[in-house]
N, C-alpha and C positions, 0 to 999 in steps of 0.2 A: 496795537490791536486795531483793526479798521472795522467800523460799524456801518451796516447799510442804512441810509437815510431815505425815508419815504416822504411823500408829499403830505401836505396839511389835511388833505381830505381823507387820509388813510392813517391817522394818528394811531388808531388801536392796532392795526396791522404792524405799523412801523414799530410800536413798542414791543409787540410781540416777537418781531424779528430780531430787534436788538437783544432781547432777554435770551432767545435762543442761541443768537451768535455768541454771546457773552458766556453762556453756560455749556454750550455744546461745540458747534462748528469752529468757534474762535479758539478753542483750547490748543489746537496744534499750532496756529500762529503764535499764541502766547508762549508756548514751549519753545518755539523756534527763536523768538525774541530774547528770551531769558537765558538762552544757550550762551549767547555772547554778551549778556547784559546782567545788571543786577536785578533784585526782585521788583524794583520800579519800572524795569525795562529800559533803564539808561545803560549806554554802552560801557563796556569794561574798558578802561584806560590803562594802556602800556606805557610807562616811562622809559624811552630807549636812549641810551647814551650815543652820542655822535661825536666824531673826531674829524677835524678838517683835512683828512687825507682822501685822495681821489676815490680809492676803492671803497673806503668807509662810507663817504657820501653816497656812493652808488649802491652799496648793499642795504644801508638803512633806508634810503628812499624806496628801493624795491620792496623791503619788507612792510614799509608803511603802506605801499599800494596794496600788497597782498592781504595784510591783515585788515585794513579798512574796507577792503571789498568783502571780507568775511564778517564784517559788523563790529569789529573793534575799533577804539580810538587809539591813535598813537601819538605820542608827544615826544619831540626831539629835545635833548639836553646837550648843546654843545660844550663838552669838557674835555680837558686833557686826560691822559690815561691814568694818572695817579689820582685825580679827582674822582673819576669814573669808578675806580675800584673802591675807593673809601666810601663813596655814595652806596655802591652795591653792599658793602659791609654794614653799612648803617641804615639799610632798608629804604633809602631815599631815591633809588633807582631801581628799576626792574631787570634791565638787561643790557649787556654790552655784547656787541656782535663780533668784536675783533680782538682776540688774545692769541699772541704768537708765542708758540712753545716748540722745543724746550729751552730755548736760549733768551729770546728778546724780553719776554715779560716774565722771566724765571723769578725776579725779585718779587714781583706782585702775587705770584702763586705761593711763594714762601711765606709772604706776609699775611696773606689773607685766606689760606686754604681752609681754615677752620670757620670762617666767617662767610665765604662766598662759595657758590657752586661753580666749580669750573668743569666744563663738559669734557667727557672723554671722547665725544664725537667731534669730528673735524668737518669744515666745509670747504677747505682747500688744503691740499696736501703737497704742494711743491713750491712753497714759498722760499724765496731767497733774500737775503741781506748782505750789503757789503758796502764798502767805498767804491764810488764810481768816478771816473774822469772821461773827458771827451777822448774819442779814439784818436784824435790828432796829437794827443800827448803821447807819442810813440815810445818815449824812453821811460815812461811811468807805468809798470806793470804789475807791481807789487806793493803792498803797504810799506815794505822795507825800503822801497826806493823814496819814500816821501821826504825824508830828512835832507836828501841831496837837492830837493827842489823846494826848500823852505822859502827862500827868498822869492822865487817866482810866484809861489801860492800865498805870499805874505804871512806864512805860519798860521794859516787859518783853514779850518775844515768848515764849509757852509752846511749848517744843520737845520733842523725844523723845531717842532714843538719840544720845549723843555719838559722832562718828565716822561717823554715816550720811552718805551723799552729800548729801542734801537739807539736812542740818544745816551741812555745809561750805559749800554754795552759799548758804545763808541767812546764814552770817557774811559772805561776800563781799557779799551784798545789802544788809546793814546798812552796809558801808563805802561801797559805790557810791551809795546814795540818802542818805548822811550822816544816818542815822537815829541819834537819841539814844536808843537802846535796847540792852538786854542780852538775849542769846538764852539762855534757861534750859534746861538739859539735864535729861532725866528718862527716860521711857520712853514707848512709844506708849500702852500702856493708861493709865498716869498722865495723859498729855496728853488723851486721850479723856475721862477722868473730869473733868478740869478744865473741858474744854469743856462737858459735860454739866451740871455744877454751875453755871457761869456762866450758862449759857442758862436754867437753871431759875430763877434769880433775876434774869435779864435784866441781867446785868453785862457790861461790855465785855470782850473778850478777843480775841487775835490769835494765830495758830498757823500753822506750815507743814503742809500736809496734801496729799493726792494722791488721784487716781483711778487704779485702781479702789479703792474704800473703801466698806464698808457704811454708814459713818457719814453719808453724804449721804442715805440713805434713812430715817435716824433723827432728824437735827438739820437745822434750817433754816440753812444756811451759804451764803456766797457766797465766790468768789475775787476779790481785790483786783487791779485792773489793774496790769500790770507794764510801764510804758512803756519801761523800759531793756531788758526782756526778759532779765533775769537768770536766770530759771528755764528760759528757752527755750521752744520751742513743744512739739509733742506729743512725749512720750518714748516710747521703745520698750523693752520689758524683754526681756533676754537671759539666758542662763545662762554660767557659767564653770566649768571643770574644771581639774584639775591635769594637768600634762604626763603623757602616757602613759594617761590615762583611757581615750581612744578605743581604744587597743589592748588594754587590760585588759577593757573592757566595751563591746564594739563594738555588741551588741544594744541595750543600754541607750542608748548614744550616739545611735543612730538614732532610737529612740522619743522622746527628748526633743527631738531636732532637729524631729521631726514634730509636736510639741506646739503647739496653738494654741487661744487661748481669745478669746471676744468678751466684752462687757459683760454679756450675759445669763448666760454660762456661768460667769465668775468671780463674778458677784454671787450666782447660786444656790449655788455652792460655799461662798462665805463665809457665806452665810445658814445653810446646813446645818450647818456647823461652829459658827456661833454658837448655833443652836438646840440642839445637842448639849450645849455647855457650860452653856447656861442650864437645861437638864434635869438637870444634875449628871453628864453623861457626859464622856467624853474628846474632843478634837478629832478623833482619828482615828475615833471613832464615826460622827460627822457626815460625815467625808470617805468613809468606807465606804458609807454610805448613798447619798451623791452618785454614787459610782463605780457603784454598782449600777443607780441610776436613769438613768445616762447612759452606759451600756454601748456604744451605737452611737458615740458621740462617742470614747470611749476607745479603741474598736478601731480608729478611724482613725489613731491615733497609734501603736499597737503592732502593727498587722499590715502 
């Protein structure tokens, strides 16, 4: 609440103004402050899970910009998927913005469905997951072809974060297709770097990847056919919250349920974040630029 300060020579008037402001005119401001804060006027804090995936870095920073503009405090917690879900179940985390269903994160849904709120709403409806290879690997077009190229690929599938739903499904895939391969865990940035280096030297490589992802606009890659449909058809991306989040943050809950992005929107957001990083800035700087340039879309979610 802001108070009007008067000069020393008008102390009586100043006191009167202060009292009137506190009792009358300031009440509206107080209500506005308390809307997104506690009874002491402190900002409400949202503990948001973050994963080092390009699209996740993009959307978490986007929501940090949006929510902090609305008066909330947002703290990131960089955790793998399994740890995030456990933290939600134990009320140590408020929200995870990226849950892929019905296949990739099915295990977490089954394990935590009674302890975590999995949204029915989705923010992206055309996600795809699969094994990819560079397009110059012309003779490798199906997962079934991989055993014939075991030597060239060193019997390795280059993976990313251990515990990610896609990594768990890929382990199942290796078994179902009877592939004589080992799935190598690392991180998404390390996997993307490995892809880029292999492509630079036109070496063979295979890795699990997904849409939406900016890498498809940067590298010539192709999905391998999945005759057994282990990765499933199109995936949908949901969010998940701890029990009680809706009651504690009803406004935020509604905004995130309204959130929808198509290929163009998520692609431009990821590009803005990537451009900021390439310029030596932080991801949130790119996200802020995107939010400012897409005010009309953002307002559809929060109004």
